[in-house]
MIDOSE-1310 file (N, C-alpha, C; in nm, 2 decimals, decimal comma, always signed):
residues 116
xxxx	+2,87/-5,91/+3,38/+2,73/-5,86/+3,38/+2,64/-5,98/+3,39; +2,53/-5,96/+3,47/+2,44/-6,08/+3,49/+2,37/-6,12/+3,36; +2,35/-6,25/+3,35/+2,30/-6,31/+3,22/+2,17/-6,24/+3,17; +2,07/-6,22/+3,25/+1,95/-6,16/+3,19/+1,98/-6,02/+3,13
xxxx	+2,05/-5,94/+3,19/+2,09/-5,81/+3,14/+2,17/-5,82/+3,01; +2,27/-5,92/+3,01/+2,35/-5,94/+2,90/+2,26/-5,98/+2,78; +2,17/-6,06/+2,80/+2,08/-6,11/+2,68/+2,00/-5,99/+2,63; +1,95/-5,91/+2,72/+1,87/-5,79/+2,68/+1,95/-5,70/+2,60
xxxx	+2,07/-5,67/+2,65/+2,16/-5,57/+2,58/+2,20/-5,63/+2,44; +2,23/-5,76/+2,44/+2,26/-5,82/+2,31/+2,15/-5,81/+2,21; +2,03/-5,84/+2,26/+1,91/-5,82/+2,17/+1,89/-5,68/+2,13; +1,92/-5,58/+2,22/+1,91/-5,44/+2,18/+2,01/-5,41/+2,07
xxxx	+2,13/-5,46/+2,09/+2,23/-5,43/+1,98/+2,19/-5,49/+1,85; +2,14/-5,61/+1,85/+2,09/-5,68/+1,73/+1,98/-5,60/+1,66; +1,88/-5,55/+1,74/+1,78/-5,47/+1,68/+1,83/-5,34/+1,63; +1,92/-5,28/+1,70/+1,99/-5,15/+1,65/+2,06/-5,18/+1,52
xxxx	+2,13/-5,29/+1,50/+2,19/-5,33/+1,38/+2,10/-5,34/+1,26; +1,98/-5,40/+1,29/+1,88/-5,42/+1,18/+1,83/-5,28/+1,14; +1,81/-5,19/+1,24/+1,75/-5,06/+1,21/+1,86/-4,98/+1,13; +1,98/-4,98/+1,18/+2,09/-4,91/+1,11/+2,10/-4,95/+0,97
xxxx	+2,10/-5,08/+0,95/+2,11/-5,14/+0,81/+2,00/-5,09/+0,72; +1,87/-5,09/+0,78/+1,76/-5,05/+0,70/+1,77/-4,90/+0,66; +1,81/-4,82/+0,76/+1,82/-4,68/+0,73/+1,93/-4,64/+0,63; +2,04/-4,72/+0,64/+2,15/-4,70/+0,55/+2,10/-4,74/+0,41
xxxx	+2,03/-4,85/+0,40/+1,98/-4,89/+0,27/+1,88/-4,79/+0,22; +1,80/-4,73/+0,31/+1,71/-4,62/+0,27/+1,78/-4,50/+0,20; +1,90/-4,47/+0,26/+1,98/-4,36/+0,20/+2,02/-4,39/+0,06; +2,06/-4,52/+0,04/+2,10/-4,56/-0,09/+1,98/-4,56/-0,19
xxxx	+1,86/-4,59/-0,14/+1,74/-4,59/-0,22/+1,71/-4,45/-0,26; +1,73/-4,35/-0,17/+1,70/-4,21/-0,21/+1,80/-4,17/-0,32; +1,92/-4,21/-0,31/+2,02/-4,18/-0,42/+1,97/-4,24/-0,55; +1,93/-4,37/-0,54/+1,88/-4,44/-0,66/+1,76/-4,37/-0,72
xxxx	+1,67/-4,33/-0,63/+1,55/-4,26/-0,68/+1,58/-4,13/-0,75; +1,68/-4,06/-0,69/+1,72/-3,93/-0,76/+1,78/-3,96/-0,90; +1,86/-4,06/-0,90/+1,92/-4,10/-1,03/+1,81/-4,14/-1,13; +1,72/-4,22/-1,09/+1,61/-4,26/-1,18/+1,52/-4,14/-1,23
xxxx	+1,50/-4,05/-1,14/+1,42/-3,93/-1,17/+1,49/-3,84/-1,27; +1,62/-3,83/-1,25/+1,70/-3,74/-1,34/+1,71/-3,80/-1,48; +1,71/-3,94/-1,48/+1,71/-4,00/-1,61/+1,57/-4,02/-1,67; +1,47/-3,97/-1,61/+1,33/-3,98/-1,65/+1,29/-4,13/-1,67
xxxx	+1,35/-4,21/-1,58/+1,31/-4,35/-1,58/+1,21/-4,38/-1,48; +1,08/-4,36/-1,52/+0,97/-4,36/-1,42/+0,95/-4,50/-1,36; +0,98/-4,60/-1,44/+0,96/-4,74/-1,39/+1,07/-4,77/-1,28; +1,19/-4,72/-1,31/+1,30/-4,74/-1,21/+1,27/-4,66/-1,09
xxxx	+1,21/-4,54/-1,10/+1,18/-4,46/-0,99/+1,07/-4,53/-0,90; +0,97/-4,59/-0,97/+0,87/-4,66/-0,89/+0,93/-4,78/-0,82; +1,03/-4,85/-0,88/+1,10/-4,95/-0,81/+1,18/-4,90/-0,69; +1,24/-4,79/-0,70/+1,32/-4,73/-0,59/+1,22/-4,69/-0,48
xxxx	+1,11/-4,64/-0,51/+1,01/-4,61/-0,41/+0,96/-4,73/-0,33; +0,95/-4,84/-0,41/+0,91/-4,97/-0,34/+1,02/-5,02/-0,25; +1,15/-5,00/-0,29/+1,26/-5,04/-0,20/+1,26/-4,95/-0,08; +1,23/-4,82/-0,10/+1,23/-4,73/+0,02/+1,12/-4,77/+0,12
xxxx	+1,01/-4,81/+0,07/+0,90/-4,85/+0,15/+0,95/-4,98/+0,23; +1,01/-5,07/+0,16/+1,05/-5,19/+0,23/+1,15/-5,16/+0,34; +1,25/-5,07/+0,31/+1,35/-5,04/+0,42/+1,29/-4,97/+0,53; +1,19/-4,88/+0,51/+1,13/-4,81/+0,62/+1,04/-4,90/+0,70
xxxx	+0,98/-5,00/+0,63/+0,90/-5,10/+0,71/+0,99/-5,18/+0,80; +1,11/-5,22/+0,74/+1,20/-5,30/+0,82/+1,25/-5,22/+0,94; +1,28/-5,09/+0,93/+1,33/-5,01/+1,04/+1,22/-5,00/+1,14; +1,10/-4,97/+1,10/+0,98/-4,96/+1,19/+0,96/-5,09/+1,26
xxxx	+0,97/-5,20/+1,19/+0,94/-5,33/+1,25/+1,04/-5,36/+1,36; +1,17/-5,32/+1,35/+1,26/-5,35/+1,45/+1,26/-5,24/+1,56; +1,20/-5,13/+1,54/+1,18/-5,03/+1,65/+1,07/-5,09/+1,74; +0,97/-5,14/+1,68/+0,85/-5,17/+1,76/+0,81/-5,31/+1,78
xxxx	+0,81/-5,39/+1,67/+0,74/-5,52/+1,67/+0,84/-5,64/+1,66; +0,95/-5,62/+1,59/+1,03/-5,74/+1,55/+1,09/-5,81/+1,67; +1,15/-5,92/+1,63/+1,22/-6,00/+1,73/+1,37/-6,01/+1,69; +1,45/-5,93/+1,76/+1,43/-5,84/+1,87/+1,38/-5,70/+1,82
xxxx	+1,33/-5,62/+1,92/+1,30/-5,48/+1,88/+1,35/-5,39/+1,99; +1,37/-5,26/+1,96/+1,42/-5,17/+2,06/+1,32/-5,14/+2,17; +1,20/-5,14/+2,14/+1,10/-5,10/+2,24/+1,10/-5,20/+2,36; +1,09/-5,33/+2,33/+1,09/-5,44/+2,43/+1,22/-5,45/+2,50
xxxx	+1,33/-5,45/+2,42/+1,46/-5,48/+2,48/+1,50/-5,36/+2,57; +1,47/-5,24/+2,53/+1,50/-5,12/+2,62/+1,42/-5,13/+2,75; +1,29/-5,17/+2,74/+1,21/-5,18/+2,86/+1,27/-5,29/+2,94; +1,30/-5,41/+2,89/+1,34/-5,52/+2,97/+1,47/-5,49/+3,04
xxxx	+1,57/-5,42/+2,97/+1,70/-5,39/+3,03/+1,68/-5,29/+3,14; +1,60/-5,18/+3,12/+1,59/-5,08/+3,22/+1,50/-5,13/+3,34; +1,41/-5,22/+3,31/+1,33/-5,28/+3,42/+1,41/-5,37/+3,50; +1,50/-5,45/+3,44/+1,59/-5,54/+3,51/+1,68/-5,45/+3,60
xxxx	+1,74/-5,34/+3,55/+1,82/-5,26/+3,63/+1,75/-5,20/+3,74; +1,62/-5,15/+3,72/+1,54/-5,10/+3,83/+1,52/-5,20/+3,94; +1,49/-5,32/+3,90/+1,46/-5,42/+4,00/+1,59/-5,48/+4,08; +1,70/-5,47/+4,01/+1,82/-5,54/+4,06/+1,94/-5,44/+4,09
xxxx	+1,92/-5,31/+4,08/+2,03/-5,22/+4,10/+2,08/-5,22/+4,24; +1,99/-5,24/+4,33/+2,02/-5,23/+4,48/+1,93/-5,14/+4,55; +1,96/-5,12/+4,68/+1,87/-5,04/+4,76/+1,94/-4,91/+4,80; +2,04/-4,86/+4,73/+2,10/-4,74/+4,76/+2,23/-4,76/+4,85
xxxx	+2,26/-4,88/+4,88/+2,38/-4,91/+4,96/+2,50/-4,94/+4,87; +2,49/-4,92/+4,74/+2,59/-4,95/+4,64/+2,69/-4,83/+4,63; +2,75/-4,82/+4,52/+2,85/-4,72/+4,49/+2,78/-4,58/+4,47; +2,84/-4,48/+4,54/+2,79/-4,35/+4,51/+2,92/-4,26/+4,48
xxxx	+2,89/-4,13/+4,46/+3,00/-4,04/+4,42/+3,11/-4,03/+4,53; +3,06/-4,02/+4,66/+3,16/-4,02/+4,77/+3,25/-4,14/+4,77; +3,19/-4,26/+4,75/+3,27/-4,38/+4,74/+3,37/-4,38/+4,63; +3,33/-4,33/+4,51/+3,43/-4,32/+4,40/+3,54/-4,23/+4,43
xxxx	+3,51/-4,11/+4,49/+3,61/-4,01/+4,52/+3,70/-4,06/+4,62; +3,65/-4,12/+4,73/+3,74/-4,18/+4,84/+3,83/-4,29/+4,78; +3,77/-4,37/+4,69/+3,86/-4,48/+4,63/+3,97/-4,42/+4,55; +3,94/-4,31/+4,48/+4,04/-4,25/+4,40/+4,15/-4,18/+4,49
xxxx	+4,11/-4,12/+4,60/+4,20/-4,05/+4,69/+4,30/-4,15/+4,76; +4,25/-4,27/+4,79/+4,33/-4,37/+4,86/+4,40/-4,47/+4,76; +4,37/-4,46/+4,63/+4,43/-4,56/+4,54/+4,58/-4,53/+4,52; +4,65/-4,64/+4,49/+4,79/-4,62/+4,45/+4,80/-4,57/+4,31
xxxx	+4,91/-4,53/+4,26/+4,92/-4,47/+4,13/+4,87/-4,56/+4,01; +4,91/-4,69/+4,02/+4,87/-4,78/+3,91/+4,72/-4,80/+3,91; +4,65/-4,81/+4,03/+4,51/-4,82/+4,03/+4,44/-4,70/+3,98; +4,49/-4,58/+4,01/+4,44/-4,46/+3,97/+4,45/-4,44/+3,81
xxxx	+4,56/-4,48/+3,76/+4,58/-4,48/+3,61/+4,48/-4,57/+3,54; +4,46/-4,69/+3,60/+4,37/-4,78/+3,54/+4,23/-4,72/+3,54; +4,19/-4,66/+3,65/+4,06/-4,60/+3,66/+4,04/-4,49/+3,56; +4,14/-4,40/+3,55/+4,13/-4,29/+3,46/+4,13/-4,34/+3,32
xxxx	+4,20/-4,45/+3,29/+4,19/-4,50/+3,15/+4,06/-4,56/+3,12; +3,99/-4,62/+3,22/+3,86/-4,67/+3,20/+3,75/-4,56/+3,17; +3,77/-4,46/+3,25/+3,67/-4,35/+3,25/+3,69/-4,27/+3,12; +3,82/-4,25/+3,09/+3,85/-4,17/+2,97/+3,82/-4,24/+2,84
């Protein structure tokens, strides 16, 4: 894969990891808030709400503004693909089907394994 696209996708994956972690922590914070409310521990509940805010802020930050963030890295990757994908002379469905029909058994098995 070309270097610019690789770096964009790596940044996208990193931003996704930050967001996933923040949302996972948010789920834990909801459980904590429920436990605090059940125990009538209002100070603990207030702390849980503060943690929920922090985790939502972190998720939002990496969706939109952080470094990296999904908004910019998704745009960069799709823009790079749009500019560098080719002029239509690349692989199309007819080419794939013709390659499968003319492939030997081992090549076909490798292709099926990749697609599957």
